[in-house]
C-alpha positions as CSV (number, residue, x, y, z in Angstrom):
1,X,-36.0,68.5,8.6
2,X,-33.7,65.5,8.4
3,X,-30.0,66.3,7.7
4,X,-28.4,64.1,5.0
5,X,-25.8,61.6,6.2
6,X,-23.3,59.4,4.3
7,X,-25.3,56.9,2.3
8,X,-22.3,54.4,2.4
9,X,-23.8,53.5,5.8
10,X,-26.7,51.8,3.9
11,X,-25.5,49.5,1.1
12,X,-27.7,49.5,-2.0
13,X,-28.2,46.6,-4.4
14,X,-29.3,47.5,-7.9
15,X,-32.0,45.1,-8.8
16,X,-31.5,42.8,-11.8
17,X,-28.4,44.7,-12.8
18,X,-27.1,42.0,-15.2
19,X,-30.4,41.9,-17.0
20,X,-30.5,45.7,-17.2
21,X,-27.0,46.0,-18.7
22,X,-27.6,43.3,-21.1
23,X,-30.8,45.0,-22.6
24,X,-29.0,48.2,-22.6
25,X,-26.2,46.9,-24.7
26,X,-23.6,49.6,-23.8
27,X,-20.6,47.9,-25.5
28,X,-20.9,50.2,-28.6
29,X,-21.3,53.3,-26.4
30,X,-24.0,55.8,-26.5
31,X,-26.0,58.1,-24.0
32,X,-27.7,56.6,-21.1
33,X,-30.1,58.0,-18.5
34,X,-30.3,56.6,-15.0
35,X,-33.6,58.1,-13.8
36,X,-33.3,56.7,-10.1
37,X,-29.6,57.1,-9.3
38,X,-29.8,55.8,-5.6
39,X,-26.5,54.0,-4.8
40,X,-25.4,54.3,-8.3
41,X,-25.3,50.7,-9.2
42,X,-26.6,51.0,-12.9
43,X,-24.7,54.2,-13.6
44,X,-21.5,52.6,-12.3
45,X,-21.9,49.6,-14.3
46,X,-22.7,51.5,-17.6
47,X,-19.6,53.7,-17.1
48,X,-17.4,50.7,-17.1
49,X,-18.0,50.6,-21.0
50,X,-15.5,53.3,-22.3
51,X,-17.6,54.8,-24.8
52,X,-20.8,55.5,-22.7
53,X,-21.8,58.7,-21.2
54,X,-24.5,58.6,-18.2
55,X,-26.7,61.2,-17.1
56,X,-28.2,60.5,-13.7
57,X,-31.2,61.8,-11.8
58,X,-32.4,61.4,-8.3
59,X,-34.7,63.6,-6.1
60,X,-32.9,62.4,-2.8
61,X,-30.3,64.8,-1.3
62,X,-28.9,61.8,0.7
63,X,-27.0,60.4,-2.2
64,X,-25.5,63.5,-3.8
65,X,-22.0,62.6,-2.2
66,X,-22.1,59.3,-4.2
67,X,-22.9,61.3,-7.3
68,X,-20.0,63.9,-6.6
69,X,-17.6,60.9,-6.4
70,X,-18.7,59.5,-9.6
71,X,-18.4,63.0,-11.3
72,X,-14.7,63.2,-10.2
73,X,-14.0,59.8,-11.6
74,X,-15.7,60.4,-14.8
75,X,-15.7,64.3,-15.3
76,X,-16.5,64.1,-19.0
77,X,-18.9,61.0,-19.0
78,X,-21.0,61.3,-15.9
79,X,-23.4,64.1,-15.0
80,X,-25.7,64.2,-12.1
81,X,-29.1,66.3,-11.5
82,X,-31.1,66.4,-8.3
83,X,-34.4,66.4,-9.9
84,X,-37.5,64.3,-10.1
85,X,-37.5,61.9,-13.0
86,X,-40.6,63.2,-14.4
87,X,-38.3,66.1,-15.7
88,X,-36.1,63.6,-17.4
89,X,-36.6,65.5,-20.8
90,X,-35.0,68.6,-19.4
91,X,-31.4,67.0,-18.7
92,X,-30.5,66.7,-22.6
93,X,-30.7,69.5,-25.2
94,X,-31.1,68.6,-28.9
95,X,-30.0,64.9,-28.2
96,X,-31.7,61.7,-28.4
97,X,-30.5,58.8,-26.1
98,X,-29.9,55.2,-26.3
99,X,-31.6,54.0,-23.2
100,X,-33.7,55.3,-20.2
101,X,-33.7,53.2,-17.0
102,X,-36.1,53.5,-14.1
103,X,-35.7,51.5,-10.9
104,X,-39.0,52.4,-9.1
105,X,-39.9,52.2,-5.3
106,X,-37.7,52.6,-2.3
107,X,-34.0,52.1,-2.3
108,X,-32.1,50.3,0.3
109,X,-30.5,53.7,1.5
110,X,-33.9,55.0,2.1
111,X,-35.4,51.9,3.7
112,X,-32.6,51.3,6.1
113,X,-32.2,54.8,7.4
114,X,-34.9,54.7,10.2
115,X,-34.9,58.5,10.5
116,X,-36.5,58.8,7.0
117,X,-39.9,57.1,8.4
118,X,-40.1,54.4,5.7
119,X,-39.6,51.4,7.8
120,X,-42.1,49.8,10.1
121,X,-39.3,49.4,12.6
122,X,-38.6,53.1,13.0
123,X,-39.7,55.2,16.1
124,X,-38.8,58.3,14.4
125,X,-40.8,61.1,12.8
126,X,-43.5,60.2,10.2
127,X,-41.9,61.6,7.0
128,X,-41.6,59.3,4.0
129,X,-40.3,62.1,1.6
130,X,-37.9,60.7,-1.1
131,X,-36.8,64.2,-1.5
132,X,-38.4,67.5,-3.2
133,X,-41.8,66.6,-1.6
134,X,-44.2,69.4,-0.6
135,X,-45.8,67.4,2.2
136,X,-45.0,64.5,4.8
137,X,-46.8,61.4,6.0
138,X,-47.2,63.3,9.4
139,X,-49.2,66.2,7.7
140,X,-51.3,63.7,5.7
141,X,-52.4,61.5,8.7
142,X,-53.1,64.5,11.0
143,X,-54.8,67.0,8.6
144,X,-56.7,65.1,6.0
145,X,-60.2,64.2,6.3
146,X,-61.3,60.6,7.0
147,X,-62.7,60.2,3.6
148,X,-59.6,61.4,1.8
149,X,-57.5,59.1,4.1
150,X,-59.8,56.2,3.2
151,X,-59.3,56.9,-0.5
152,X,-55.5,57.3,-0.4
153,X,-55.1,54.0,1.7
154,X,-57.8,52.1,-0.3
155,X,-56.7,53.3,-3.8
156,X,-53.0,53.7,-3.6
157,X,-52.4,51.0,-1.1
158,X,-55.1,48.6,-2.3
159,X,-55.9,47.9,1.3
160,X,-59.3,46.2,1.9
161,X,-59.6,47.5,5.5
162,X,-58.9,51.2,4.6
163,X,-62.1,52.4,6.2
164,X,-61.3,51.0,9.7
165,X,-57.7,52.2,9.5
166,X,-58.7,55.8,8.4
167,X,-61.4,55.9,11.1
168,X,-58.9,54.9,13.8
169,X,-56.4,57.4,12.7
170,X,-58.9,60.1,13.1
171,X,-60.0,58.8,16.6
172,X,-56.4,58.7,17.7
173,X,-55.5,62.2,16.5
174,X,-58.4,63.8,18.2
175,X,-56.8,62.8,21.5
176,X,-53.2,63.3,20.5
177,X,-51.2,64.2,17.3
178,X,-49.7,61.4,15.4
179,X,-45.9,62.2,14.9
180,X,-44.1,58.9,15.1
181,X,-43.8,55.8,12.8
182,X,-44.5,53.4,15.7
183,X,-47.7,55.4,16.6
184,X,-49.1,54.9,13.2
185,X,-47.9,51.1,13.1
186,X,-49.9,50.5,16.4
187,X,-53.2,52.2,14.9
188,X,-52.9,50.1,11.9
189,X,-52.2,46.7,13.8
190,X,-55.3,47.4,16.1
191,X,-57.3,48.1,13.0
192,X,-56.6,45.1,10.9
193,X,-58.1,41.6,11.5
194,X,-55.7,38.8,12.4
195,X,-54.5,36.8,9.4
196,X,-52.1,34.2,10.4
197,X,-51.8,32.8,6.9
198,X,-50.4,36.1,5.7
199,X,-46.9,36.8,6.2
200,X,-47.0,40.4,5.0
201,X,-46.6,43.1,7.7
202,X,-50.0,44.5,8.5
203,X,-48.8,48.0,7.7
204,X,-47.4,47.4,4.5
205,X,-50.2,48.6,2.1
206,X,-51.0,51.6,4.3
207,X,-47.3,52.6,4.4
208,X,-47.2,52.0,0.5
209,X,-50.2,54.3,0.1
210,X,-48.8,57.0,2.1
211,X,-45.4,56.9,0.6
212,X,-46.9,57.1,-2.9
213,X,-49.1,59.9,-2.1
214,X,-46.5,62.0,-0.2
215,X,-44.1,61.5,-3.2
216,X,-46.8,61.7,-6.0
217,X,-45.2,58.5,-7.4
218,X,-48.0,57.8,-9.8
219,X,-47.8,61.3,-11.4
220,X,-44.0,60.9,-11.4
221,X,-44.3,57.6,-13.2
222,X,-46.8,58.6,-15.9
223,X,-45.1,61.9,-16.7
224,X,-41.6,60.2,-16.4
225,X,-42.2,57.4,-18.9
226,X,-43.9,59.9,-21.4
227,X,-41.0,62.4,-21.1
228,X,-38.5,59.5,-21.5
229,X,-40.2,58.4,-24.7
230,X,-39.8,61.8,-26.0
231,X,-36.0,61.8,-25.9
232,X,-35.4,58.2,-27.0
233,X,-33.7,57.6,-30.4
234,X,-35.3,55.2,-32.9
235,X,-34.1,51.9,-31.5
236,X,-33.6,53.4,-28.1
237,X,-34.8,51.4,-25.0
238,X,-36.9,52.3,-22.0
239,X,-36.5,49.9,-19.2
240,X,-38.5,49.9,-16.0
241,X,-38.3,47.8,-12.8
242,X,-41.6,48.1,-10.9
243,X,-42.4,46.6,-7.5
244,X,-46.1,46.8,-7.0
245,X,-49.1,46.1,-9.0
246,X,-50.1,49.7,-9.8
247,X,-46.7,50.5,-11.2
248,X,-46.6,47.5,-13.4
249,X,-50.2,48.0,-14.5
250,X,-49.1,51.5,-15.8
251,X,-45.9,50.2,-17.4
252,X,-47.7,47.2,-19.1
253,X,-50.5,49.4,-20.4
254,X,-48.1,51.9,-21.9
255,X,-45.8,49.6,-23.7
256,X,-48.6,47.3,-24.9
257,X,-51.2,49.9,-26.0
258,X,-48.6,52.2,-27.6
259,X,-46.7,49.5,-29.5
260,X,-47.0,48.7,-33.3
261,X,-48.4,45.3,-32.2
262,X,-51.3,46.6,-30.4
263,X,-54.5,44.9,-31.6
264,X,-56.8,47.5,-33.3
265,X,-60.3,48.2,-32.4
266,X,-63.1,46.9,-34.5
267,X,-62.9,47.9,-38.2
268,X,-66.5,49.3,-37.9
269,X,-65.2,52.0,-35.4
270,X,-64.4,55.5,-36.8
271,X,-60.7,56.2,-37.2
272,X,-59.4,57.7,-34.0
273,X,-55.8,58.9,-34.0
274,X,-55.3,58.9,-30.3
275,X,-56.2,55.1,-30.3
276,X,-53.6,54.4,-33.0
277,X,-50.5,56.1,-31.7
278,X,-47.5,53.8,-32.1
279,X,-44.4,54.9,-30.1
280,X,-42.8,51.5,-29.8
281,X,-41.7,48.6,-31.9
282,X,-43.7,45.2,-31.4
283,X,-43.9,44.7,-27.6
284,X,-43.3,41.2,-26.6
285,X,-44.7,41.6,-23.0
286,X,-41.7,39.7,-21.6
287,X,-41.1,40.1,-17.9
288,X,-37.9,39.5,-16.1
289,X,-37.8,38.6,-12.4
290,X,-34.8,38.3,-10.0
291,X,-33.1,35.0,-9.6
292,X,-33.3,33.0,-6.4
293,X,-29.7,33.9,-5.8
294,X,-30.5,37.6,-6.1
295,X,-33.5,37.4,-3.7
296,X,-31.5,35.8,-1.0
297,X,-28.9,38.6,-1.3
298,X,-31.5,41.1,-1.4
299,X,-34.9,40.1,-0.2
300,X,-36.8,43.3,-1.1
301,X,-36.1,42.4,-4.8
302,X,-38.6,39.5,-4.6
303,X,-41.4,41.6,-6.0
304,X,-39.6,43.2,-8.7
305,X,-40.6,43.1,-12.4
306,X,-38.5,44.4,-15.4
307,X,-40.2,45.3,-18.6
308,X,-38.7,47.1,-21.5
309,X,-39.9,48.6,-24.9
310,X,-38.0,49.8,-28.1
311,X,-38.7,53.1,-29.6
312,X,-39.8,53.0,-33.2
313,X,-39.3,55.8,-35.9
314,X,-42.6,57.5,-35.5
315,X,-43.0,61.0,-34.4
316,X,-43.8,61.4,-30.8
317,X,-47.5,62.1,-30.2
318,X,-48.7,62.7,-26.5
319,X,-50.3,59.6,-25.3
320,X,-53.6,61.1,-23.8
321,X,-54.9,57.6,-23.6
322,X,-52.4,56.7,-20.9
323,X,-53.2,59.7,-18.8
324,X,-57.1,59.0,-19.1
325,X,-56.7,55.3,-18.2
326,X,-55.1,56.2,-14.9
327,X,-56.8,59.5,-14.3
328,X,-58.3,58.1,-10.9
329,X,-54.8,57.8,-9.4
330,X,-53.6,61.1,-10.9
331,X,-56.6,63.0,-9.6
332,X,-56.2,61.7,-6.2
333,X,-52.5,62.6,-5.9
334,X,-53.1,66.0,-7.4
335,X,-56.2,66.8,-5.3
336,X,-54.0,67.9,-2.3
337,X,-50.9,69.6,-3.6
């Protein structure tokens, strides 16, 4: 068990802060939900507008001190819940909100604390829990079958050499339990073919896969965006900053296929209500990316993409098509709970 320490040791940079605030339009006030509080960057900026109320969520116990400080500063305007953001619809009662913001992936606070086990440079325990997780990366690599490990690494990490990595993990753990980050890094490096043209760390995709699996990030994202849509007022906005292709695929599919501008199937097809759900106004498929200046200041932001959609006046109908589209990922995450 890792004891939470002060997160002030690990400065956090909210990604595309100016763009997020501009889209949220908080100058007229309203209720805003920050689904990934982290260092509190978005919440703090939104609270600078005097008529705003911010409700924040984060699963990570390491950042509770920051939230307490903000609750003291804005006792009537800021409220924090240590919850997974899939539960976003439970933090408001009989209220609709003006905007819901998701900043997916790791925060600087999590990555830079080597004891958490997210960084390739760590020599500490293989953990990778963002908080409120039921398993750890150590448990996954030491207890799961070769086929399951291969599926996790290949599907969630999009790693082409997943078979070799999974096989070598099994071989290693038969001799000695894998407990530290550097031990796993060594296995991955020995398993991967050398590619001198690739500047990406060889462990990147495997670490992504394990982190996603441990934290059930695909399930969280799908449930989170659905439940956020439930509580948006007409004209309310859902903003999502994603960092890898699986996340962006889900966000793009949801916004595009549940928008009033969605292209309809052939007129010869029978009417199917599930295929004609419209939850958002016309979606423009506009992607925002960090400026060069921001990337220099915060290099991990280089892969970030910001998309947003605007809720329409239609009654909420559960988007089964979204769940079915990404069933492969969801089933993998839910197969070992």
